[in-house]
C-alpha positions in Angstrom: 16.6 -22.1 -0.5 20.1 -21.3 -1.7 19.0 -21.4 -5.4 16.3 -18.8 -4.4 18.7 -16.6 -2.5 21.1 -16.7 -5.5 18.3 -15.7 -7.9 17.3 -12.9 -5.6 20.9 -11.5 -5.3 21.4 -11.7 -9.1 18.0 -10.2 -9.6 18.6 -7.3 -7.1 21.8 -6.6 -9.1 20.2 -6.5 -12.5 17.3 -4.5 -11.5 19.7 -2.0 -9.6 21.8 -1.8 -12.9 18.9 -0.9 -15.2 17.5 1.6 -12.6 20.7 3.4 -12.4 21.2 3.2 -16.4 18.2 4.8 -16.8 18.4 7.5 -14.0 22.0 8.5 -14.6 23.0 6.8 -17.9 25.1 3.9 -18.6 28.6 5.5 -18.8 28.1 7.4 -15.8 27.2 4.2 -13.6 29.9 2.5 -11.9 30.0 -1.1 -10.5 30.2 0.8 -6.8 26.8 2.4 -7.6 25.1 -0.7 -8.6 26.6 -2.6 -5.5 25.4 0.2 -3.3 21.9 0.5 -4.9 21.3 -3.5 -4.8 22.5 -3.7 -1.4 25.1 -6.4 -2.2 28.7 -6.7 -2.4 31.6 -6.5 -4.8 32.1 -10.0 -4.3 28.3 -10.9 -5.1 28.7 -8.7 -8.2 31.8 -10.4 -9.6 30.5 -13.7 -8.9 27.7 -13.4 -11.3 29.2 -10.8 -13.7 32.6 -10.0 -15.0 32.1 -6.3 -15.2 29.4 -3.5 -16.0 29.5 -4.6 -20.0 28.1 -8.2 -18.8 25.0 -6.6 -17.5 23.9 -5.6 -21.3 22.7 -9.0 -22.0 20.2 -8.9 -19.0 17.6 -6.9 -20.2 15.5 -9.9 -21.0 15.5 -10.8 -17.3 14.1 -7.3 -16.4 11.4 -7.9 -19.0 10.7 -11.2 -17.7 10.2 -9.7 -14.3 7.7 -7.6 -15.6 5.9 -10.7 -17.2 5.9 -12.5 -13.7 4.2 -9.5 -12.3 1.7 -9.3 -15.1 0.9 -13.2 -14.9 -0.1 -12.5 -11.1 -2.1 -9.3 -11.8 -6.0 -9.0 -11.9 -5.9 -7.3 -15.0 -4.6 -10.5 -16.9 -7.2 -12.8 -14.8 -10.0 -10.5 -15.6 -9.2 -10.6 -19.5 -11.0 -13.6 -20.6 -10.1 -13.5 -24.2 -6.7 -14.7 -25.3 -6.2 -11.9 -27.9 -6.9 -9.2 -25.2 -4.4 -11.0 -22.9 -1.8 -10.8 -25.7 -2.7 -7.0 -26.1 -2.5 -6.4 -22.5 1.0 -7.8 -22.2 2.2 -6.0 -25.4 0.7 -2.7 -24.0 2.1 -3.0 -20.3 5.6 -4.2 -21.4 5.8 -1.0 -23.8 4.6 1.3 -21.3 7.5 0.0 -18.9 10.1 0.4 -21.8 9.2 4.0 -22.7 9.2 5.0 -18.9 12.1 3.1 -17.6 14.4 1.8 -20.4 16.8 4.3 -22.3 16.3 3.8 -25.9 20.1 4.0 -26.4 20.3 0.9 -24.0 17.7 -1.1 -25.7 19.5 -0.4 -29.0 22.6 -1.7 -27.6 21.1 -4.7 -26.4 19.2 -5.5 -29.8 22.4 -4.9 -31.5 24.3 -7.3 -29.4 21.7 -9.8 -30.1 22.0 -9.5 -33.9 26.1 -10.0 -33.5 26.0 -12.8 -31.0 27.2 -16.0 -32.2 26.3 -18.0 -29.3 23.2 -17.4 -26.8 20.6 -15.0 -27.8 18.9 -14.1 -24.6 15.8 -12.9 -26.4 15.1 -16.1 -28.0 15.6 -18.4 -24.9 12.4 -20.5 -25.2 12.8 -21.1 -21.3 12.1 -17.5 -20.6 8.9 -16.5 -18.5 7.7 -14.6 -21.8 7.6 -17.9 -23.8 6.1 -19.9 -21.1 3.4 -17.2 -20.5 2.6 -17.0 -24.2 2.3 -20.7 -24.7 -0.1 -20.9 -22.0 -2.3 -18.1 -23.2 -2.2 -19.2 -26.8 -3.0 -22.9 -25.8 -5.9 -22.2 -23.6 -7.2 -19.7 -26.3 -7.2 -22.5 -28.9 -8.8 -24.8 -26.5 -11.7 -22.4 -25.9 -12.0 -21.6 -29.8 -10.7 -18.0 -29.3 -7.6 -18.6 -31.6 -7.2 -20.3 -34.9 -6.3 -24.0 -34.5 -5.1 -24.7 -38.1 -1.5 -23.3 -36.6 0.4 -25.0 -33.6 1.0 -23.0 -30.5 4.5 -22.6 -31.5 3.8 -21.3 -34.8 1.4 -18.4 -33.2 3.9 -17.8 -30.4 6.7 -17.4 -33.1 4.6 -14.9 -34.9 3.7 -12.8 -32.0 7.1 -12.6 -30.7 8.5 -11.7 -34.1 5.9 -9.0 -34.2 7.2 -7.6 -31.0 10.9 -7.7 -32.0 10.0 -5.9 -35.3 8.2 -3.1 -33.2 11.0 -2.8 -30.9 13.8 -2.7 -33.7 11.8 -0.2 -35.8 11.4 2.1 -32.8 15.1 2.1 -32.1 16.0 2.5 -35.8 13.7 5.6 -35.7 15.4 6.6 -32.4 12.0 6.9 -30.6 10.5 9.5 -33.0 7.0 8.1 -32.3 5.3 6.8 -29.2 5.8 3.0 -29.0 2.9 2.6 -26.8 0.5 4.5 -29.1 1.7 2.8 -32.2 1.3 -0.6 -30.8 -2.1 0.2 -29.4 -3.4 0.9 -33.1 -1.6 -2.0 -34.9 -1.2 -4.9 -32.4 -5.0 -5.6 -32.4 -5.0 -5.5 -36.2 -2.1 -8.2 -36.2 -3.7 -10.4 -33.7 -7.0 -10.2 -35.4 -6.0 -12.7 -38.3 -5.3 -15.2 -35.4 -8.7 -15.3 -34.0 -10.6 -18.4 -34.3 -12.8 -18.7 -37.5 -9.8 -17.5 -39.7 -8.6 -20.8 -40.1 -7.2 -21.3 -43.9 -5.6 -24.5 -43.9 -2.3 -22.7 -45.1 0.8 -22.6 -43.0 2.3 -19.1 -42.3 5.9 -20.4 -41.4 
């Protein structure tokens, strides 16, 4: 129970921080604002974070909260095809990003991941994101919906790489196009080559 409460407290701080970053900007958001919004305390805040800058590396946590929500959703359960499930995950995350994540903050996060010498949060294989992808892809292969000449991890890597490429390009272009609309056109085409029946015997990676 203590671990769950600890996770909830940290999660409330992170969720409140990113909500405020989007609504009033990173520079105009104070630790006091975050503490008030999260209904925690300064002691709790500094127990988990050294300061506001420490929250920059937590966007992956916000993404994973969305994936946990999607994992329980009726929409994901109703999608019987693995490719359709992956398209749904891609679409719903990008809708969330466009509607509630500042592109400047997303750019900062991606920049920190490029420069980080140690932990790279987006690549953490224990994230909900990667666990959910492995589950969907493994089941898809078992049902013959996805090609079997590639391992689960190879397809996971390819899909995660595809999504990171989309996010980096969107940031590089300063959000001059709709991420949601562009992905809706291109992600299905990308995933089509991973459907069952496209086996070539050649390794992509």
